[in-house]
KOLNU-797813 format. One line per 2 residues: number of its first residue (from 1); their letters; for each residue x, y, z of N, C-alpha, C, CB. Coordinates in pm, whole numbers, plus 50000, padded with zeros to 5 digits. Each point is the difference from the previous one (the first is absolute). Glycine has a CB too. Layout:
<recs>
NUM = A = X/Y/Z/X/Y/Z/X/Y/Z/X/Y/Z  ...;
</recs>
This chain:
<recs>
1 = MD = 82236/48010/19088/50064/50126/49958/50087/49974/49876/50001/50086/50240  50084/49816/49773/50088/49962/49889/49915/49965/49877/50177/49915/50163;
3 = YV = 49719/50005/49860/49908/49956/49894/49937/50122/49931/49952/49785/50128  50000/50308/49952/49937/50124/49949/50102/50076/49915/49846/50014/50204;
5 = FK = 50275/49996/49846/50108/50071/49929/50024/49935/49863/50107/50065/50222  49905/49801/49779/50022/49925/49875/49884/50025/49903/50129/49822/50125;
7 = KF = 49753/50169/49929/49878/50022/49919/50006/50141/49938/49864/49841/50150  50170/50257/49930/50010/50139/49955/50103/50012/49886/49937/50081/50232;
9 = IF = 50178/49857/49790/50108/50003/49899/49949/49934/49871/50180/49993/50182  49751/49895/49832/49946/49927/49885/49903/50090/49922/50025/49780/50123;
11 = VQ = 49882/50281/49949/49901/50090/49939/50073/50115/49931/49828/49940/50177  50269/50117/49892/50080/50110/49944/50066/49956/49869/50041/50091/50233;
13 = KD = 50015/49788/49770/50065/49945/49880/49899/49994/49885/50160/49865/50145  49722/50084/49883/49893/49993/49900/49970/50140/49945/49901/49797/50116;
15 = II = 50085/50297/49975/49971/50140/49962/50113/50055/49913/49867/50035/50214  50255/49937/49826/50119/50047/49925/49997/49939/49860/50136/50023/50214;
17 = II = 49836/49848/49779/49994/49930/49870/49891/50064/49913/50080/49782/50106  49806/50243/49952/49888/50063/49927/50042/50139/49949/49831/49873/50143;
19 = II = 50234/50203/49944/50047/50136/49963/50100/49989/49885/49966/50083/50238  50126/49823/49774/50103/49979/49895/49930/49965/49868/50171/49922/50173;
21 = LI = 49733/49988/49834/49926/49958/49880/49928/50121/49938/49969/49768/50097  49969/50311/49987/49929/50120/49952/50099/50096/49933/49827/49976/50185;
23 = II = 50288/50043/49879/50105/50088/49944/50044/49947/49864/50078/50064/50234  49947/49804/49759/50042/49936/49874/49892/50023/49893/50135/49824/50128;
25 = MM = 49740/50157/49911/49887/50020/49908/50000/50144/49948/49865/49824/50122  50152/50269/49969/50004/50143/49964/50114/50025/49901/49904/50065/50225;
27 = MM = 50212/49878/49807/50118/50015/49913/49969/49945/49860/50155/49980/50202  49782/49903/49796/49965/49937/49872/49903/50090/49923/50033/49769/50100;
29 = MM = 49871/50286/49970/49904/50092/49938/50074/50120/49941/49819/49929/50163  50273/50124/49913/50082/50114/49954/50079/49960/49875/50019/50087/50239;
31 = MM = 50041/49794/49767/50078/49949/49886/49909/49989/49877/50155/49872/50158  49726/50073/49864/49903/49986/49891/49969/50138/49940/49900/49795/50112;
33 = MM = 50076/50300/49974/49969/50137/49956/50117/50054/49918/49854/50039/50204  50265/49943/49849/50122/50048/49932/50013/49934/49863/50114/50037/50224;
35 = MM = 49865/49832/49774/50009/49924/49875/49896/50053/49900/50082/49795/50126  49797/50227/49924/49893/50054/49915/50042/50135/49943/49825/49879/50137;
37 = MM = 50230/50205/49948/50046/50133/49958/50108/49985/49893/49947/50097/50228  50148/49814/49798/50110/49976/49906/49943/49951/49866/50158/49944/50192;
39 = MM = 49751/49960/49815/49937/49945/49880/49929/50112/49924/49971/49775/50113  49958/50308/49960/49928/50113/49939/50100/50091/49929/49820/49989/50178;
41 = MI = 50289/50042/49891/50106/50087/49944/50055/49938/49872/50060/50085/50231  49972/49785/49777/50058/49928/49885/49900/50001/49884/50138/49851/50155;
43 = MM = 49737/50120/49876/49895/49999/49898/49989/50139/49936/49874/49820/50126  50127/50283/49956/49994/50138/49951/50117/50026/49906/49884/50075/50211;
45 = MI = 50236/49885/49832/50121/50020/49919/49985/49929/49865/50142/50017/50210  49813/49858/49794/49984/49920/49877/49899/50067/49907/50054/49787/50128;
47 = II = 49835/50257/49929/49894/50065/49921/50055/50128/49937/49820/49904/50153  50252/50175/49925/50059/50126/49951/50097/49970/49886/49975/50107/50231;
49 = II = 50110/49792/49786/50099/49961/49899/49927/49960/49871/50164/49923/50180  49731/49996/49833/49923/49953/49884/49939/50120/49927/49949/49781/50117;
51 = II = 49994/50312/49958/49939/50120/49943/50106/50081/49923/49828/50006/50189  50289/50010/49872/50110/50076/49938/50041/49932/49868/50082/50078/50229;
53 = II = 49931/49790/49774/50039/49923/49880/49896/50020/49890/50120/49828/50144  49753/50164/49892/49890/50017/49903/50008/50140/49939/49851/49838/50130;
55 = II = 50169/50262/49954/50011/50140/49954/50117/50014/49902/49901/50084/50219  50213/49857/49817/50121/50005/49915/49969/49935/49864/50152/49992/50206;
57 = II = 49784/49893/49797/49966/49927/49876/49908/50087/49913/50023/49776/50120  49878/50284/49941/49905/50088/49928/50076/50116/49937/49813/49937/50160;
59 = II = 50275/50125/49917/50081/50114/49951/50085/49956/49881/50006/50102/50233  50058/49782/49779/50086/49946/49893/49916/49978/49873/50153/49887/50172;
61 = II = 49731/50055/49844/49910/49974/49886/49961/50132/49933/49911/49790/50113  50053/50307/49968/49960/50133/49948/50117/50063/49924/49838/50031/50194;
63 = IK = 50281/49961/49865/50122/50056/49936/50025/49929/49866/50100/50055/50229  49887/49813/49769/50020/49921/49877/49900/50046/49893/50083/49801/50134;
65 = II = 49793/50213/49906/49894/50043/49906/50036/50139/49943/49823/49865/50129  50217/50224/49959/50037/50138/49960/50118/49994/49903/49917/50094/50222;
67 = II = 50185/49828/49810/50121/49988/49916/49961/49943/49863/50147/49965/50206  49771/49930/49795/49954/49939/49874/49925/50103/49916/49984/49773/50113;
69 = RI = 49929/50303/49951/49925/50107/49930/50097/50101/49938/49805/49971/50160  50292/50071/49921/50099/50099/49952/50075/49943/49880/50026/50095/50235;
71 = II = 50020/49780/49776/50074/49933/49892/49912/49993/49875/50135/49862/50169  49740/50100/49848/49906/49988/49887/49982/50138/49933/49878/49806/50115;
73 = TI = 50102/50297/49966/49983/50136/49944/50128/50043/49927/49837/50061/50186  50278/49908/49869/50130/50036/49937/50010/49928/49865/50112/50033/50228;
75 = II = 49856/49838/49773/50005/49920/49876/49905/50060/49896/50057/49790/50134  49824/50244/49909/49898/50060/49910/50053/50134/49945/49810/49887/50131;
77 = LI = 50255/50190/49958/50057/50129/49960/50115/49980/49901/49934/50098/50222  50147/49803/49801/50119/49975/49915/49961/49941/49865/50139/49963/50208;
79 = KP = 49761/49952/49791/49956/49926/49878/49989/50087/49873/49876/49848/50154  50046/50260/49849/49983/50078/49875/50137/50057/49954/49760/50059/50068;
</recs>
């Protein structure tokens, strides 16, 4: 009887350890998913920032070109 009880407790312990391991694995999977999501978010943010910077640079270049054109036309107008 005592032996059976010990055996049962031992088996239970094994089962508990297996359950704990499975739970830990699940947690790790969740963490991985969360990390992936975070990485995706960060990547998205970086990409958006880069796009915004490129747009700003393009706008600045266009403005410079327009200003240069205006200055050139003014100079041409003033010359005569």
